N, C-alpha and C positions, 0 to 999 in steps of 0.2 A: 160696551165696557161696563163692568158692575161697580155699584157704589163703593164696595170693599177696596177693590183695586184702586178706585179713584183716590180714597182715602189714604192708602198704603203709599201711592204715587206722591200725594200732597206732603205727607209726612217726610218722606225722603227728600222731596224738593226743598222742603224747609230746612231740613238739617243740612242739604248741601250749600244753601244759600248762606246759612250761619257760619259755615265753614269758609265760605268764600269771602264772606264779610270780614272773618277774623285776620284771614290771609293778607286781604287787600288792605286792611287797616294797618296791618303790622308793617307794610312797605312805605318807606319814608314818612313814617309817623310824625317826624318832626316839623312837618308841613301843615298839619291841623290838629286841632285837639280833640274833636269828638265826632262820631257818626253824623252826617247830614252837613258838615261844612264843606264848602268848595275849596278843593285843593288843585294845584297845578303838578302835573306828573309828567315824564318824559319816557319815551321808549325809542332806542336805536339799535341797530344790528346790521349784519351782513347776510344777504342771501346768495347761495352759490348752487350751482348744478352738481350733477352726479360726480363730475371729474374735478370738483372744487373751483370751478371758474365762475367769476362773478355774473349774475344774471340781472340785466338791465331792463328796466320796466315792469319788474313785478310790483304789485299792488299790497299795501298793508293797510287793513282797514281796522280802526279802533272803534269798539262798541261796549256798552256797558248794560247790566242788569239791574234794576231797582225794582224792588217788591211793590213800591207804589206806582211807577211809571211804566214798568215792564221794560223790555229791550229797547235802547235808544243808540243810534249812531253818533258818534263823537266827530271823528276826522279821520283823514286817511293821507297816506303819502305813496310815492312811487319811488323805487330804487334807481340810483344814478348809475354811471357807467361802471362803477367800481363795486356795484351790488349794494351800497350801502344805502341807508335811510335813517332819518331822525325825525321824531314827532314829539311836540310839546302838546299837551291837553289838559283840559280842566273837568274833573270830575266831582262826583259827590262822594265823600268819603264814607266807606261802606258798601259802595256798589262793587259787584263783581266785573271786571273788566276782561274783554276777549280781545284776542287779535286774529283777523281773517286774513289769510294770505292767499293770493292768486298768484300763481308761479308755473308759467309754461302749461295752463290749460287746467292745472289742478287747484283745488281750493283746500286749504289747509287751517285747522282751527287749532289755537293755543289759548290756554289761561295765562293772561299776565300776570306775573308773580315777582317779577323785578323789571329793572329798568333796561335791560339788556335782553335781545330776543334774536339770537343768531339761528339761520336754518339752512341746511343744505339738503338737496333733493337725494333721497335715498336710492340706491340702485334698485333695490328690491321694493316693489310695491306691494300694499295688500289687494287682494282680489275677492269679489264676491260673485259667484256664479250659481245657477241652477236653471230650472225648467219651469215653464208656466203651462199647466194643462187645464182643460175644462173638467169640471165635476160631473163627469159621465161616464158611462159603463167601459169605455176604451181610453180613458185618459187622453182625449185629443189634445195634440199641441195647439196652443195659442200663439198665432203670429202676429207681429206689429203691436206688441203689448206693451205699453209704457211702464218703466220703472224707474223711480227717481229715489235718490238717497240724500238726506238731509240731516242736519244738526239743529235741535231745537234747544236755543238759549234762554228760553224763558218767552212770555208773551210778547209778540211782536218780533221774535228773534230767530224766525226759522231760515236757516243758511242752506242754499243749494250746493250740495257737493258733486254730484254726478248723476247721469241719467243714461238710459239705454232703451232699446226696443228689442223684444223677443224676435229670433229669426223664424224660418219657415218651420222648424222643429220644436220650437217653443224655447229655444236655448237663449240665454243672455249671460253677459259678464260686465262686470263694473269694476274699474280700476282706480284705485283711492290711494292717497297718502294720509295715513292717520297722524294726527298731532297729538298734542297733550291737553285735554280739556274736561270741563265737568259740565255735562249738559243736564237740562232738566229731567233726563230719562237715566243719567247716571254717567260714570267716569268713562270717556270715550265710547259712548253709545251713539248709535246712528239710528234714524228713522227710515225704514224702507216702504215706500208708498207704491201700491199697486193700483195704476189706472186712477190715481187721486181720491181712491174710495177705501182702500184697506192698508193698514199699517202693520209692520213688524220690526220689533227692534234688534239690532245687532251689535255686539261689541267688537271693535276692531283695533288692532295694534298693528305697529310695523311689521311686516313680512307674513301676515295671516293670510290664509287661502280657505273661505268657507264657502259651504254649498248651502243654498236655501231654495228648495223647491216649494211652489205654491201652486195650489188648485183654487180656481178662479170660476164664478158663474155670471160676472156681471158683463160679459161679452159672450155673444152666440154663435154656434157653428153655422156653417151654409146650410142649403137647403138638403144636402144629401146626409144621408147616417153613416157613421163608420161599418164596416164589415170585413169579412174574410173572402178569399179566393182560393177555389180547389179546382185543378184542372187534371184531367185524364189524357195521356197521349198515347195513341196506338196508329197501327197502320190499316191499309183498306182492308185486312182480314181481322181486324180487333185484336191482333197481336202487340202486347205493349213494347215501345220502343225505349229499351231500358237507357240509351245513350243520348235521348234528346235532351234539349236545353230550352227552358222557357225563361222570357224576359218580360217583365211588367214595366212599361215606358208610361211617363206621365207622373211619376213621383219624383221627388227632388233626388233622391238617391235610388236609381234603377234596382230592381230586385231581379236576381239572377238565381236558378236552379236548375241542376241536371238529375235526369231519371225520367220515368214515364208518369209520374206523379208531382204536380206541383201543388203546394199549399203556402199560403201566406200567412204571416201574423197580421194583426189589425190593421185594415189599411183606412185612411181619411175617405170619407165617402166623397165620390165624384167618379168622372169619366177616365179610363186609362186605355192603352192599347197593349193588348197581349200578343207576343211574338213567339213563336215556336219553331224550332229548327232542329235538324238530326242529320248525321252524315248518310248521304244516299237517299235524302228524301227533300222534296220542294218544300220551302219553308211555307208557314202559315201565319196570317194574322187575324186578329179578332178584336173588335171594340167592345168594351165592357163598361158598365156602371155598377158602382158599389154603393148600395143605398139600404144598409143594414143587413143583418144576417149574414148566410153564406151563399156567395156566388158559384154554382157548380157548373162545369163545362168540360165536354169531351171533344177533343179535336183529333181527326185522322188526318196523317200525312201521307202524301202519294210520292212512291219511289222516284228517283231522279239517277241519270247518268252523270259521271264526272266530266268536266269541260275537256276538250283536246287542245294542248297547248303546243306551241311550236316556238323553238328559240332560233332567232334569226340575227344573224351577224351584219353588221352595216356595209361590209365589203369582203371582196375576197381576199385571201392572204396576199402579203406584200410581195414575198419571194420565198420559192421551195416550200410552201405550206406553212411558213411562219409570217408573223406580223411583226413589225419593227416600229409600229407607232401603236399608241392606245386605240382601242376599238371597243365601240358600243354593240352590246348585245341585248336586243328587246324581245319580247315576249308576245305572240298573239295567240288569243283564245276563241275557240268556238263553242258554244253552249246554248241549250235551249233557254236557259235562264238567263235573262238580261242583266241581273244584279251580280256581276262578276267582279271580284276582287283580284286583279292581274298583277304579277310582279312588275314592279317598274324597270325601264331599261337600266343596264348594269354596265358602267364604264370598267373595262378590264385595262388596269393600268400597272399591275403588279406582273414582272417577269416571271416566266415559268414555263416549263413544257408540259402539255397535256392537262392544261388547268379546265377542271370541271365546273362550267358555268350553268347552274340549276335555276329555272324559274317555275313559277306554279301559277294556277289559277283556282279561287275556290269561288263555288257558287254559293247562293244564299242558304241551302241547305247543309253546307259544310263540306261537300264532296270537293276532292282536291285532285285537279290534273297537273302533270310535271312533264318537263321536257329538260334534257342535258345536252349542251354542246361542249365541245373541246376547244380551248384556244392555245396555240403556241406564241407566245411573246417573248422577244428579246430586241431590246432596245439599246443594248450595249455594244459598242464596236470591240473587236479583238484587240489585244495588246500583242506587239511584235517587239522582240528583243534582239539585238544584234551582238555577235561575239567574233572578235579579231584575234587572228592567230598570225604569228610571224615574229622576226627578230626584232625586239623593240628595246628602245632605249629608255632611261628612266624619265625622259619627257615624252611628247607627243608624237614622236618619229620612228618610223621603223626602217631598218637597213636592209630588208629583203622583201622579197613579193609578200602579199598579205592576202590571206583567205578570210572572206567574210560570211559566217554562216548565221542565218536567219531562222528563229523560232518563235511561233505564234501561238497564242493561247485564246480559247473562248471558252466561258463556263457554261453556254446554253446550246446554241445550234450547232457549234463546231465552226472549224476554220474550212472555208471554201477553196480560198487560194491566196499566197502571198506574191506580191509584186515588186520590182525595184528599178532604179532608173540610174544610168550613170550620166546622163547629159542633162541634168537639171529638170527631169520631168518631161522633156519633149517625147521620149518613147518610153514604155514600160515594158518589162519582160518578166514573165512567170519564173519565179523562183522555184528550181528544182535540185539544187545543190549549191555547195560552197561557190561564192564568187571570187575569183582570182583578180588582185589588182596588182599590177607590175609598173605602172608608169610612175617615174620618179615626179615629186612634188607633191601637190594637194589633190586628193582624190575625193569626190563628195558622191556619197550614195544615198539615194532617197528610196526610202522603202514603206510599206504599209501592207495590210492584210484585209480581207473581206470575209465575213462569217457567212453560213447558210442563210441566216435571216435577210442578207443584204446591206448589213450595217459595214460601211468602209470606215477603216480607221483613218484619222488624220496622218498625212505622211510625216515620218520621221526622219531626220537628217544625221548622217555619219560622215564625219571628215576624217580621212585616213592619210597621213603624211608620209610619204616614202623617199628615202636618200640612200642609194644603195653605193655611192662614189665616194671615196674617200677623199679629204681635203688635199690640197698641195702645199709642201712645206719646203721653205728654202732656208739655210743656215750659211751664215759666214761668220768668220772670227776677225779681231783686229789684228792677230799675230798667229803664225802658224809654226814658228821656230822659236825655240829658246837657246839663245846662245849669247855668250858663253856659258857653259855649264858649271857655275859657280856656286850652286847649292841655294842659290836665293829663291824666294818665292816671286813669281812674277804674275802681276794682273792680268785677267783674260776677260774681254768683252765680246760676248756673242751677240750677233744680229739674226733674229729670229722673224720670219715673215710667213704667215699662213692664210691660205684663202680657200673659201668653200663656197660653190654656187648653189648649194641645196639647203641643208638645214641650219648652215652658218658654223662658226666655230665655237665649240663649247669651251674648249681648255688647251693651253700649250704649256708643256712641263719639260723641265730638265730631267732626262730619264737616268742617265749614268756617265760617268766619267771613270774610264779604266786605263789602265797603264800595262805595257807588255813586261815591266820591270817590277819587282815587288819593293816597296819603298819602306821606310820606317814607319811604326805603327805606335799610336798613343795607347796608353792604358786601356782605353775603351774599344780597341780595335781599328779606329778610324786610322786611314792613311795620312800620315801628316804631310805627303807630297801633294796632296789635293786639299784644299782648304777653302772655307766660307762658301760651300757649295750647297744650296738648299734643293736637294733632290724632290721631285714630284711637284714644284712649284715652278713659276715663271720667274726662274732666277738666270738672269744673263751676264751675270758679274760673278767672277771667283779667281783662285790663285792657284798656279801650278808651279811646283818646284824645278828649277833649271838645273837638273842634276842627271847624271849618266854613270852608269857603273863602270864603263868602260870595257865590259865583256860583251860579247855578242853584238848585234845591231843597235842602232841608234834607239835610244828612248822614245816611245810614242805613247801620247794620250789620246785615247779616242773618245769623244764628245757626242752623245746622242741626246736629240729632243724628239718629242712626239707632239702631234695635233690631232685633236678629237673633235669632230663635228657632234651636233645635237643629236644626231641618230645613232652615234657610236662608231662610226667609221674613224679608223686611227690610220695616220700616215706618220713615217720615222723618217729623220736627216740625221746625219752625222758628219762631222768634220775631226781631222788629226793635226794635234800640235807636236812636232818633233823636237827633242834635245839631241843635237848631233854629238859625236864623242869628242872627248877634249883634243885639241889639236886640229879638228878638222875647220 
C-alpha cells in the first residue's frame, strides 16, 4: 500500500472519528460536560427473527473506539425469552460506541446513536460470491481457499463477520446481514481477506448481491500442468464415426461430447479416464494424463452386434389365453458384451387386451436389442342383471307366473356363461333363456356369471314373491229386512271378514250399495235413500231408507264389499236388504 493511500485513509478516518465524536457527544449530553468525562449510558431493545418472533439467547456486545486507546470492549448482554435486552455501561464522552449483535449465526454491526436499538432479521440477506483462481495461463481454480469478511472499527477492533472456503471449482459464497455502522474504511465497508494475506474492501447494504473474483499466487498448483485434450474416433478402416460419444471421467463435472472429434477446454492437470462408445461398436477406454500442452489421441472402435433379448412371462395364462391376476414379465439378454443394461422385470397390473410389453438390452457400445410380448389381463368379474316380468302389484308380490331374464356384461374378455340356482346353491344350471317361476310364495333365485378369463362373479340373490290366489271374503249384516216401510232411515251394521294365506290382506272396501227402485236424490245427485256410506273405504256402518214404492216387487238394497291381497288379487262378497211392500 502506498504512502499516499495511507495518508488519504488516515484523513478519512480522522474525519469519520470527528463525526462519531460529535454524534456520540450529542446523545444524553446532560450526563457530562465535556469530552473525556466518564458518563453512564444505557442501551435496550428487542431482537426478532424474520417472522417477527422474539429471539432468545442472542448476544449484544458493546464496544467503543478511542483515538488514544483504540477499540475496547465495555460489556455485553443476552436477550431473554421475549427477545429483549437492557445494558447499562460507562464510556468516555467522545468515544464512538458500536453494538455487535450475534443472532442465529450472523454477526451484525451497528453504530450506537441512541438509547434504543431494535433489530429484526431480514428475509433477504446480502451475498458476496466469486471465484478464486491462480495467476497462471489457464486461470486454474483454487480449492479449499479461505476467505474471511471482517469489519475494522479501529485499532484492536477487527470484528469477524463470516468466513468460507472455495470449492473444487474455486467458487465461494458468503451470506451476511449488513447493519448500519461507520468503520475505519468507511460507511458499511467490510474487509475481505484472502488466505490472511491479501485484502479487498467492499461496501454492503441490505439486499446487495455482489461478485468479487480474485486471482492469487500465494498457494501453488499440484505437480501437473493444465492442458487440453483432442481425440479422433474412427472405425477399423479409419472411417470417422460420426455418432460416437466421448466422456472424460475424473473431473468433478464429467465432460461429454458427440461426434468423431472430441476437444476439451482447459483441463486441470492430472490423471483422467477417457470413455468412448458408439452404436454398433464395442466401447473403449483410455487412461490419460494432462500435464501441459495438448494431449492428442486416436481411437479405433471395433464393430459389435446388438444383444438378443427374450421376454419371459412368469407363468402361462390363467384361463383361455387370459390372465386374471397380475403377471411379471422379465427380460433375458445374450450378448458378447458383459456390460449389458437390461430392462428390469415389469409387473403387468393394468387390465387390457393385447397389451404390448417391450423390453430392451443395451450393450456398452449403445447397441440396442428388443423383444415384445403381449398380455391379456382381465381381473374384473362380470356384472349380471336380472329382469322380472309378470302381473305385479304395487308392492313386492306378483299374482301370476313370473319370467326371470338374466343379462351379463363384461368389458374385456367377454362372458363365458351365466348360471342360476333355485335350491339355494345346491345345484346350478346354465342359463339358456328366461326362467319361469310358478310356485306360490317366496321364490329365491341365485345367479352369477363367469368371463372368458375365469373371473367368477359373486352370486346375486333375487327374491320373487308369487300369490295367484284371491283372498276369501265373508259378509253378514245385522238385519236383512226393513219393515214396516215407514220412510225412516234405518242403521245397518255390516260384518266383514277377509282371509288370505299368501301375500296377506292389503285392503277391505265398501264397493257399492244399489237399489232396484229409484229413490229421491239431493241436489248433488246422491240418493238420499242411502246415507252415511263411505264408498272405497272400510266403512261398515250406514243407513238405508225403509221405503217401498208399492209398485212392482219388494225394494232391495244390494251391498257389495271387496277384499284385495298384497299381490292385487281381489274377492267380492254381497248381501241384500229387503223392504217389503206395505201390508206384508
